[in-house]
C-alpha positions as CSV (number, residue, x, y, z in Angstrom):
1,X,-114.6,149.4,-199.2
2,X,-114.1,146.9,-196.4
3,X,-114.9,149.6,-193.8
4,X,-112.4,152.2,-195.0
5,X,-112.5,155.2,-197.3
6,X,-111.2,155.3,-200.8
7,X,-108.5,157.9,-199.9
8,X,-107.1,155.7,-197.1
9,X,-107.3,152.7,-199.4
10,X,-105.2,154.4,-202.1
11,X,-102.7,155.5,-199.4
12,X,-102.0,151.8,-198.8
13,X,-101.9,151.0,-202.5
14,X,-104.1,148.8,-204.6
15,X,-102.4,145.5,-204.4
16,X,-101.1,144.6,-200.9
17,X,-102.3,147.3,-198.5
18,X,-102.8,146.6,-194.9
19,X,-106.6,146.9,-195.1
20,X,-106.8,144.7,-198.2
21,X,-104.6,142.0,-196.7
22,X,-106.7,142.1,-193.5
23,X,-110.1,143.6,-194.3
24,X,-111.5,142.4,-191.0
25,X,-109.1,144.8,-189.2
26,X,-111.0,148.0,-190.2
27,X,-114.6,148.8,-189.3
28,X,-116.9,146.4,-187.4
29,X,-114.9,143.8,-185.5
30,X,-115.1,140.1,-186.4
31,X,-113.4,136.8,-185.7
32,X,-110.4,135.2,-187.6
33,X,-109.9,135.6,-191.3
34,X,-111.0,133.3,-194.1
35,X,-107.4,132.2,-194.7
36,X,-107.8,130.0,-191.5
37,X,-110.3,127.8,-193.3
38,X,-109.0,124.6,-194.8
39,X,-109.6,124.5,-198.5
40,X,-111.2,121.8,-200.7
41,X,-112.9,119.7,-198.1
42,X,-116.3,119.3,-199.8
43,X,-117.5,118.7,-203.4
44,X,-118.8,121.4,-205.7
45,X,-122.6,121.4,-205.7
46,X,-123.8,120.4,-209.2
47,X,-127.2,119.6,-210.7
48,X,-128.5,116.5,-209.0
49,X,-126.1,116.8,-206.1
50,X,-126.7,120.1,-204.4
51,X,-128.1,122.3,-207.1
52,X,-131.8,122.0,-207.5
53,X,-133.5,122.3,-210.9
54,X,-136.7,124.3,-210.1
55,X,-139.9,122.3,-210.0
56,X,-142.9,123.7,-211.9
57,X,-146.2,124.0,-210.0
58,X,-148.3,123.7,-213.2
59,X,-148.5,124.0,-216.9
60,X,-150.9,125.4,-219.6
61,X,-150.8,125.5,-223.4
62,X,-149.0,128.9,-223.2
63,X,-146.7,128.7,-220.2
64,X,-145.1,126.7,-217.4
65,X,-145.8,128.0,-213.9
66,X,-143.4,128.3,-211.0
67,X,-144.1,129.6,-207.5
68,X,-141.1,130.8,-205.4
69,X,-141.0,131.9,-201.8
70,X,-138.2,134.2,-200.7
71,X,-137.3,132.9,-197.3
72,X,-134.5,132.7,-194.7
73,X,-132.6,129.4,-194.5
74,X,-129.7,128.0,-192.5
75,X,-127.1,125.6,-193.9
76,X,-123.4,124.8,-193.2
77,X,-121.3,126.2,-196.0
78,X,-117.9,124.8,-194.8
79,X,-117.1,122.0,-192.3
80,X,-115.1,124.4,-190.1
81,X,-117.9,126.9,-189.9
82,X,-121.1,126.9,-187.8
83,X,-124.3,127.0,-189.9
84,X,-124.9,130.2,-191.9
85,X,-128.2,132.0,-192.2
86,X,-128.9,133.3,-195.7
87,X,-131.8,134.2,-198.0
88,X,-132.9,132.1,-200.9
89,X,-135.6,131.4,-203.6
90,X,-137.5,128.3,-202.4
91,X,-139.3,126.4,-205.2
92,X,-141.4,124.3,-202.8
93,X,-139.5,121.1,-203.4
94,X,-138.0,121.1,-199.9
95,X,-134.5,121.1,-201.4
96,X,-133.7,124.8,-201.5
97,X,-130.2,125.6,-200.4
98,X,-129.6,122.0,-199.5
99,X,-125.9,122.3,-200.3
100,X,-125.0,126.0,-200.3
101,X,-126.1,129.5,-200.6
102,X,-126.5,129.4,-204.4
103,X,-128.4,126.3,-205.2
104,X,-131.2,126.8,-207.7
105,X,-131.5,126.8,-211.5
106,X,-134.7,127.2,-213.6
107,X,-134.6,125.4,-216.9
108,X,-136.7,127.2,-219.6
109,X,-137.4,126.5,-223.2
110,X,-137.3,129.1,-226.0
111,X,-140.8,130.0,-227.3
112,X,-142.5,128.7,-224.1
113,X,-143.3,131.3,-221.5
114,X,-142.6,131.0,-217.8
115,X,-145.2,132.4,-215.4
116,X,-143.6,132.9,-212.0
117,X,-144.6,134.3,-208.6
118,X,-142.2,135.5,-205.9
119,X,-143.7,135.7,-202.4
120,X,-141.9,137.7,-199.8
121,X,-141.7,135.7,-196.5
122,X,-138.4,137.3,-195.4
123,X,-138.0,139.2,-192.2
124,X,-140.0,142.4,-192.2
125,X,-136.9,144.4,-191.4
126,X,-133.2,143.8,-192.1
127,X,-131.6,141.8,-189.4
128,X,-128.4,143.0,-187.7
129,X,-126.1,141.0,-190.0
130,X,-127.3,143.0,-193.0
131,X,-126.4,146.7,-192.4
132,X,-129.0,148.7,-194.3
133,X,-128.3,152.4,-195.1
134,X,-131.7,154.0,-194.6
135,X,-130.7,157.1,-196.6
136,X,-130.8,155.0,-199.7
137,X,-134.1,152.9,-199.4
138,X,-137.5,154.2,-200.6
139,X,-139.1,154.8,-197.2
140,X,-135.8,155.5,-195.4
141,X,-136.5,152.7,-193.0
142,X,-135.2,149.2,-192.5
143,X,-138.1,147.4,-194.3
144,X,-137.2,144.5,-196.6
145,X,-138.9,145.0,-200.0
146,X,-137.5,142.7,-202.7
147,X,-138.2,142.9,-206.4
148,X,-136.9,140.1,-208.6
149,X,-135.2,140.9,-211.9
150,X,-134.5,138.4,-214.6
151,X,-131.0,139.6,-215.6
152,X,-130.6,139.4,-219.4
153,X,-134.3,138.7,-219.9
154,X,-136.1,140.0,-222.9
155,X,-139.3,140.9,-221.0
156,X,-142.0,143.6,-220.6
157,X,-141.0,146.5,-218.4
158,X,-143.8,145.6,-216.0
159,X,-142.2,142.2,-215.6
160,X,-138.6,143.3,-215.6
161,X,-138.3,143.7,-211.8
162,X,-136.6,147.0,-211.8
163,X,-136.9,149.9,-209.4
164,X,-138.6,152.1,-212.0
165,X,-141.6,149.8,-212.0
166,X,-142.7,149.3,-209.2
167,X,-140.3,151.5,-207.3
168,X,-140.9,150.2,-203.8
169,X,-140.8,146.5,-204.2
170,X,-142.9,144.0,-202.3
171,X,-143.4,144.1,-198.6
172,X,-143.6,141.0,-196.3
173,X,-146.6,138.9,-197.4
174,X,-146.9,140.4,-200.8
175,X,-146.3,138.6,-204.1
176,X,-144.7,139.7,-207.4
177,X,-146.2,138.1,-210.5
178,X,-144.3,138.0,-213.8
179,X,-144.3,136.5,-217.3
180,X,-141.0,135.7,-219.0
181,X,-141.8,135.0,-222.7
182,X,-138.4,133.4,-223.5
183,X,-138.3,134.9,-227.0
184,X,-134.5,134.7,-227.1
185,X,-131.8,132.2,-228.0
186,X,-130.5,129.6,-225.6
187,X,-128.3,131.2,-223.0
188,X,-127.6,131.4,-219.3
189,X,-129.5,134.2,-217.5
190,X,-130.0,134.6,-213.8
191,X,-132.6,136.2,-211.5
192,X,-131.7,138.2,-208.5
193,X,-133.2,140.8,-206.2
194,X,-133.2,144.4,-207.4
195,X,-134.5,146.3,-204.3
196,X,-134.1,150.0,-204.5
197,X,-131.1,151.1,-202.5
198,X,-130.5,147.6,-201.1
199,X,-129.6,145.3,-204.0
200,X,-126.0,145.0,-202.7
201,X,-127.5,143.6,-199.4
202,X,-130.1,141.3,-200.7
203,X,-127.8,139.7,-203.3
204,X,-125.1,139.4,-200.6
205,X,-127.6,137.7,-198.4
206,X,-128.3,135.1,-201.1
207,X,-131.2,136.2,-203.3
208,X,-129.9,135.0,-206.7
209,X,-130.5,131.9,-208.9
210,X,-129.7,130.6,-212.4
211,X,-132.1,130.7,-215.4
212,X,-131.1,128.5,-218.3
213,X,-132.9,128.8,-221.7
214,X,-132.7,125.9,-224.1
215,X,-133.5,125.8,-227.8
216,X,-133.3,123.5,-230.8
217,X,-129.6,124.1,-231.2
218,X,-128.7,123.9,-227.5
219,X,-131.1,121.2,-226.1
220,X,-129.0,120.3,-223.1
221,X,-129.0,116.7,-224.3
222,X,-126.4,114.5,-226.2
223,X,-128.4,115.3,-229.3
224,X,-127.5,119.0,-229.4
225,X,-126.6,120.3,-232.8
226,X,-123.0,121.2,-232.0
227,X,-122.0,118.0,-230.1
228,X,-121.4,120.0,-226.9
229,X,-120.8,118.2,-223.6
230,X,-124.1,117.5,-221.9
231,X,-125.6,115.9,-218.8
232,X,-123.0,115.4,-216.1
233,X,-120.4,117.1,-218.4
234,X,-122.2,120.5,-218.4
235,X,-121.6,122.3,-215.2
236,X,-123.0,125.6,-214.0
237,X,-120.4,127.6,-212.0
238,X,-121.3,130.6,-210.0
239,X,-118.4,132.4,-208.3
240,X,-118.9,134.8,-205.4
241,X,-116.6,136.2,-202.7
242,X,-117.8,136.6,-199.1
243,X,-116.6,137.6,-195.6
244,X,-117.8,135.7,-192.6
245,X,-118.0,136.1,-188.8
246,X,-115.9,133.0,-188.3
247,X,-117.2,132.5,-184.7
248,X,-120.9,132.5,-185.6
249,X,-120.7,131.4,-189.3
250,X,-122.7,134.4,-190.4
251,X,-122.0,136.3,-193.6
252,X,-120.3,139.6,-192.7
253,X,-120.8,142.9,-194.4
254,X,-118.7,145.9,-193.2
255,X,-119.9,149.4,-192.6
256,X,-118.5,152.8,-193.3
257,X,-116.3,154.8,-190.9
258,X,-117.8,158.0,-192.3
259,X,-120.1,159.6,-189.6
260,X,-123.8,159.0,-190.5
261,X,-123.0,156.6,-193.4
262,X,-123.5,152.8,-193.5
263,X,-122.9,152.3,-197.3
264,X,-119.4,151.3,-198.4
265,X,-118.0,151.9,-201.9
266,X,-117.4,148.2,-202.8
267,X,-117.7,144.9,-201.0
268,X,-114.8,142.4,-201.3
269,X,-114.7,139.0,-199.6
270,X,-111.8,137.1,-198.2
271,X,-113.1,133.6,-199.2
272,X,-114.4,132.3,-202.4
273,X,-117.7,130.5,-202.8
274,X,-118.4,128.3,-205.8
275,X,-122.0,127.3,-206.3
276,X,-122.6,128.5,-202.7
277,X,-119.8,126.4,-201.1
278,X,-116.6,127.7,-199.6
279,X,-113.6,126.6,-201.6
280,X,-114.9,123.2,-202.8
281,X,-113.4,120.6,-205.1
282,X,-114.6,119.1,-208.3
283,X,-113.9,115.6,-209.6
284,X,-113.7,115.4,-213.4
285,X,-112.8,112.9,-216.0
286,X,-109.9,113.5,-218.5
287,X,-112.2,114.7,-221.2
288,X,-114.0,117.8,-222.5
289,X,-116.5,119.6,-220.2
290,X,-118.8,122.6,-220.7
291,X,-118.9,125.2,-217.9
292,X,-121.6,127.9,-217.7
293,X,-119.9,130.6,-215.6
294,X,-121.4,133.6,-213.8
295,X,-119.4,136.2,-211.8
296,X,-121.9,136.6,-209.0
297,X,-119.6,138.9,-206.9
298,X,-120.8,142.2,-205.6
299,X,-117.8,144.1,-206.8
300,X,-114.8,141.7,-207.5
301,X,-113.5,141.2,-211.0
302,X,-112.4,137.7,-211.9
303,X,-109.5,136.7,-214.1
304,X,-109.7,133.0,-214.2
305,X,-107.1,130.4,-215.2
306,X,-108.0,126.7,-215.3
307,X,-104.6,125.5,-214.3
308,X,-103.2,123.9,-217.4
309,X,-106.4,122.8,-219.1
310,X,-107.2,124.1,-222.6
311,X,-110.1,126.4,-222.8
312,X,-112.4,127.8,-225.6
313,X,-115.1,130.3,-225.1
314,X,-118.3,129.5,-227.1
315,X,-120.7,132.2,-225.8
316,X,-121.5,135.3,-223.7
317,X,-124.6,136.7,-222.1
318,X,-126.7,136.7,-225.3
319,X,-126.0,133.1,-226.4
320,X,-123.5,131.1,-228.6
321,X,-120.7,132.7,-230.7
322,X,-120.5,131.8,-234.4
323,X,-117.3,129.8,-233.6
324,X,-115.2,128.8,-230.5
325,X,-112.5,131.3,-229.4
326,X,-109.3,130.0,-227.6
327,X,-108.9,131.5,-224.1
328,X,-105.8,131.8,-222.0
329,X,-107.3,133.8,-219.2
330,X,-111.0,134.6,-218.7
331,X,-111.9,138.0,-217.4
332,X,-115.4,138.6,-216.0
333,X,-116.7,141.6,-214.2
334,X,-119.7,141.3,-211.9
335,X,-122.8,139.8,-213.7
336,X,-120.9,138.8,-216.9
337,X,-121.3,135.2,-218.0
338,X,-119.2,132.9,-220.1
339,X,-120.0,129.7,-221.9
340,X,-116.8,127.6,-222.0
341,X,-115.4,124.3,-223.3
342,X,-112.6,123.0,-221.0
343,X,-110.4,120.1,-221.9
344,X,-108.9,118.1,-219.0
345,X,-107.6,115.3,-221.2
346,X,-103.9,116.4,-220.8
347,X,-104.3,116.4,-217.0
348,X,-105.3,112.7,-216.3
349,X,-104.4,111.7,-212.7
350,X,-103.4,115.3,-211.8
351,X,-104.9,117.8,-209.4
352,X,-105.1,121.5,-210.4
353,X,-106.7,124.7,-209.1
354,X,-109.1,127.1,-210.7
355,X,-107.2,130.3,-210.0
356,X,-108.2,134.0,-209.9
357,X,-105.4,136.3,-211.0
358,X,-105.2,140.0,-210.4
359,X,-106.9,141.9,-213.2
360,X,-104.6,143.5,-215.8
361,X,-104.8,146.9,-217.3
362,X,-107.0,148.5,-218.7
363,X,-109.1,147.0,-215.8
364,X,-108.9,149.1,-212.7
365,X,-110.3,147.9,-209.3
366,X,-109.4,148.5,-205.7
367,X,-109.9,144.8,-204.8
368,X,-107.1,142.9,-203.1
369,X,-106.0,139.5,-204.2
370,X,-108.1,136.4,-203.7
371,X,-106.3,133.8,-205.7
372,X,-108.0,130.4,-205.4
373,X,-111.5,129.4,-206.4
374,X,-111.7,125.6,-206.2
375,X,-109.6,122.5,-206.7
376,X,-110.1,120.3,-209.7
377,X,-109.2,116.6,-209.4
378,X,-108.8,114.8,-212.7
379,X,-109.4,111.0,-212.7
380,X,-106.5,108.7,-213.6
381,X,-107.9,106.9,-216.5
382,X,-107.5,106.8,-220.3
383,X,-108.1,110.4,-221.7
384,X,-110.9,111.1,-224.2
385,X,-109.6,113.3,-227.0
386,X,-111.7,116.5,-227.3
387,X,-113.9,117.3,-230.3
388,X,-114.1,121.0,-230.7
389,X,-116.6,122.3,-233.3
390,X,-115.3,124.5,-236.0
391,X,-118.5,126.5,-236.1
392,X,-121.5,126.7,-233.8
393,X,-125.0,126.2,-235.2
394,X,-127.4,128.7,-233.7
395,X,-124.5,131.1,-232.8
396,X,-124.5,134.6,-234.0
397,X,-122.4,137.8,-234.0
398,X,-123.9,141.2,-233.8
399,X,-124.0,143.1,-237.0
400,X,-126.3,146.1,-236.5
401,X,-126.7,149.1,-238.7
402,X,-127.0,152.4,-236.9
403,X,-130.3,154.2,-237.5
404,X,-131.3,156.1,-234.5
405,X,-130.0,158.4,-231.7
406,X,-126.5,158.7,-230.2
407,X,-126.6,158.9,-226.4
408,X,-123.7,160.3,-224.3
409,X,-123.6,159.0,-220.8
410,X,-121.0,160.0,-218.2
411,X,-120.0,157.9,-215.2
412,X,-119.2,160.2,-212.3
413,X,-118.1,159.9,-208.7
414,X,-118.5,162.8,-206.3
415,X,-118.2,163.7,-202.6
416,X,-115.6,160.9,-201.9
417,X,-115.0,160.3,-198.2
418,X,-118.0,162.4,-197.2
419,X,-121.6,161.7,-196.3
420,X,-122.5,163.0,-199.8
421,X,-120.4,160.3,-201.6
422,X,-122.3,159.3,-204.7
423,X,-121.8,157.7,-208.1
424,X,-124.1,158.9,-210.9
425,X,-124.9,158.7,-214.6
426,X,-124.9,162.0,-216.3
427,X,-124.5,163.8,-213.0
428,X,-127.9,162.8,-211.7
429,X,-129.0,160.3,-209.1
430,X,-131.7,157.7,-209.8
431,X,-135.2,159.2,-209.9
432,X,-137.3,156.3,-211.2
433,X,-138.8,158.6,-213.9
434,X,-139.0,157.5,-217.5
435,X,-135.7,159.0,-218.6
436,X,-134.6,159.2,-222.2
437,X,-137.0,157.8,-224.7
438,X,-135.8,155.4,-227.4
439,X,-138.0,154.7,-230.5
440,X,-139.0,151.1,-230.9
441,X,-137.1,149.1,-233.5
442,X,-134.4,151.9,-233.9
443,X,-130.7,151.1,-233.6
444,X,-128.9,153.5,-231.3
445,X,-125.3,154.0,-230.2
446,X,-124.6,154.6,-226.5
447,X,-121.3,156.2,-225.5
448,X,-120.3,155.4,-221.9
449,X,-117.8,158.2,-220.9
450,X,-116.0,157.0,-217.8
451,X,-114.8,160.0,-215.7
452,X,-114.0,158.0,-212.6
453,X,-110.8,156.1,-211.6
454,X,-112.3,152.6,-211.8
455,X,-113.7,150.1,-214.3
456,X,-117.5,149.8,-214.2
457,X,-119.5,146.8,-215.5
458,X,-122.5,148.6,-217.1
459,X,-125.6,146.5,-217.4
460,X,-128.6,147.4,-219.5
461,X,-132.0,145.8,-219.0
462,X,-134.2,144.6,-222.0
463,X,-131.7,144.5,-224.8
464,X,-128.5,142.7,-225.9
465,X,-125.9,144.9,-227.4
466,X,-122.7,144.7,-229.4
467,X,-119.5,146.4,-228.2
468,X,-118.4,148.6,-231.1
469,X,-115.1,149.8,-229.5
470,X,-113.2,151.9,-227.0
471,X,-111.5,155.2,-227.5
472,X,-109.1,157.1,-225.1
473,X,-110.3,160.4,-223.8
474,X,-108.8,163.7,-222.6
475,X,-110.8,163.6,-219.4
476,X,-109.7,167.0,-218.0
477,X,-110.7,168.9,-221.2
478,X,-114.0,167.0,-221.4
479,X,-115.0,167.8,-217.8
480,X,-114.0,171.4,-218.3
481,X,-116.4,171.8,-221.2
482,X,-119.3,169.6,-220.1
483,X,-122.2,171.0,-218.1
484,X,-121.5,170.5,-214.4
485,X,-124.0,169.3,-211.7
486,X,-123.4,168.9,-208.0
487,X,-122.8,165.2,-208.7
488,X,-120.8,165.2,-211.9
489,X,-120.9,166.1,-215.6
490,X,-123.7,165.8,-218.1
491,X,-122.7,163.9,-221.2
492,X,-121.7,165.7,-224.3
493,X,-120.3,164.4,-227.6
494,X,-116.9,163.1,-226.7
495,X,-115.4,162.9,-230.2
496,X,-113.6,166.3,-230.0
497,X,-111.8,165.0,-226.9
498,X,-110.5,161.7,-228.3
499,X,-106.7,161.2,-228.0
500,X,-106.4,158.2,-230.2
501,X,-108.3,155.8,-232.5
502,X,-111.2,153.6,-231.5
503,X,-109.9,150.1,-230.5
504,X,-112.0,147.1,-231.5
505,X,-113.7,145.0,-228.8
506,X,-112.0,142.1,-227.1
507,X,-112.3,138.6,-228.5
508,X,-114.7,137.6,-225.7
509,X,-117.0,140.5,-226.6
510,X,-117.7,139.3,-230.2
511,X,-121.1,138.0,-229.1
512,X,-124.2,139.6,-227.7
513,X,-123.7,141.3,-224.3
514,X,-125.8,142.8,-221.5
515,X,-123.0,143.8,-219.2
516,X,-120.1,145.8,-220.6
517,X,-116.6,146.7,-219.1
518,X,-116.3,150.5,-219.1
519,X,-112.7,151.5,-218.3
520,X,-111.5,154.8,-216.8
521,X,-110.2,157.4,-219.2
522,X,-112.1,155.8,-222.1
523,X,-115.3,156.0,-224.1
524,X,-117.0,152.7,-224.6
525,X,-119.4,152.6,-227.5
526,X,-122.2,150.0,-227.7
527,X,-124.9,149.5,-230.3
528,X,-128.4,148.0,-229.8
529,X,-131.8,147.6,-231.4
530,X,-134.7,148.7,-229.1
531,X,-137.3,146.1,-230.0
532,X,-139.8,144.8,-227.5
533,X,-141.3,141.3,-226.7
534,X,-144.3,140.4,-228.8
535,X,-146.5,140.6,-225.7
536,X,-146.0,144.4,-225.3
537,X,-144.8,145.5,-228.8
538,X,-146.1,148.9,-229.7
539,X,-146.6,150.0,-226.0
540,X,-144.5,152.2,-223.8
541,X,-142.1,150.3,-221.5
542,X,-139.6,151.6,-218.9
543,X,-136.3,149.9,-217.9
544,X,-133.0,150.9,-216.2
545,X,-129.3,150.7,-216.9
546,X,-126.7,150.8,-214.2
547,X,-123.3,149.8,-212.9
548,X,-123.3,146.2,-211.7
549,X,-120.9,146.8,-208.9
550,X,-124.0,146.7,-206.8
551,X,-122.7,149.1,-204.2
552,X,-122.5,151.7,-207.0
553,X,-126.0,150.8,-208.3
554,X,-127.4,151.5,-204.9
555,X,-125.8,154.9,-204.6
556,X,-126.7,156.0,-207.2
557,X,-125.2,154.9,-210.6
558,X,-128.5,154.0,-212.3
559,X,-130.9,155.7,-214.7
560,X,-134.2,154.9,-216.4
561,X,-134.9,154.7,-220.1
562,X,-138.1,154.2,-222.0
563,X,-138.9,152.4,-225.3
564,X,-141.9,153.9,-227.1
């Protein structure tokens, strides 16, 4: 947590503490803070102007082929900074990272597979600007062994890119080969590294890219069934926070002050990056736009306000909603996505700011404020009145009928402020073994029982789920009765410990989800069907679920599950 322990953080308070106001003051020394950088000097990278749509290397009757190289690049991310070295997926076009540290989107089509390779040409060991904690990596050394995961992808376990299979990733010079069948509705996914014990570092370094699936309802063209903004009026927007060494321009990642420990509990930046650029601006017309948002932060929650523009949410991680939902403030935890319609027609000739407000209860996070994301400059011309669809063709709302097991999964934190500090699921660290077995095609309920003090975005691989609801819990009584381990409690049925009724999901959770907000002192219930892609139906496949605060995932809030 910015080079300080949780205990010291809480002593200063959650909102305006010394260490949060000046995170560079604790831990490894670095140059002046991000607040010294002038905001809004460069345009937001967009497709065709900074964001590269990945170029295929070939095509067959069954699939489109892509070949990516994971490599180190150097680009200037702000005019007042020297060039920054970062890691990226290079599609071979020569344009990778041309405008920023997040600059690639792969456009796929439902029903047509993508065959992809990922060759590791990164440094053999982590450079000094990426502080690896060797206690957490597979060989307890500094080797760089990435493994790419398609986040939200409905894929075989062997192609999922998770540390259960293969557990050790791919060494320098080795190549990962995958098939993504794209047997799911149009939506925004993303692919990123999932290295065991080092995901927080490789994603921080830049190993992340967009993956957009189209279908007959959401073609990406003006002919789409719902009349949604397309072309230049559909904008991917990836928001990340970072720290820099402002003398060298290099990304900065603090280290722990605990003896023998490098890992920190959460990483929070002091500048915002949008599509890989530091505090850019976006020029728009006074009309309706579509934004495809991703919270790409390591640990920061976003609570976004488009500064006077009207906003409707039309989808989540699993695709379109049945109908648009008006939004006043959009709350996204790390890895959550949102599909938005934003109307700038009332702001013709004005300049506004996409703001990030402090998250409100029941969200709990130790992050300090970081209020501004980018400037939006609305052209001074005749506004175009928005046309908001009443319903969305191709959209769906989950309506699953329970038929299988109930799983009780505790979220624990133990050994705080010591070298044994660890976060776990059901009181056990990640082993990479098969874990609990779910029967193919059954519908299960999972109960996430949060016994920690923070909100955790829980991400499950393979399946999309529906949020059933959240119920308050008597945590003390539950912990007293649950079976203890050295690292927390094993999950038991929480229903005898409920202190109130189950509350329904939030309006933004009415669609299919792969990342769920799990608040402290509550039990969050999700429901999912455990089907498999047609390519591996009827075979045993192993996946993982974990907290997507990637510092927590690395140490050690992750577990395997198997579908059989």
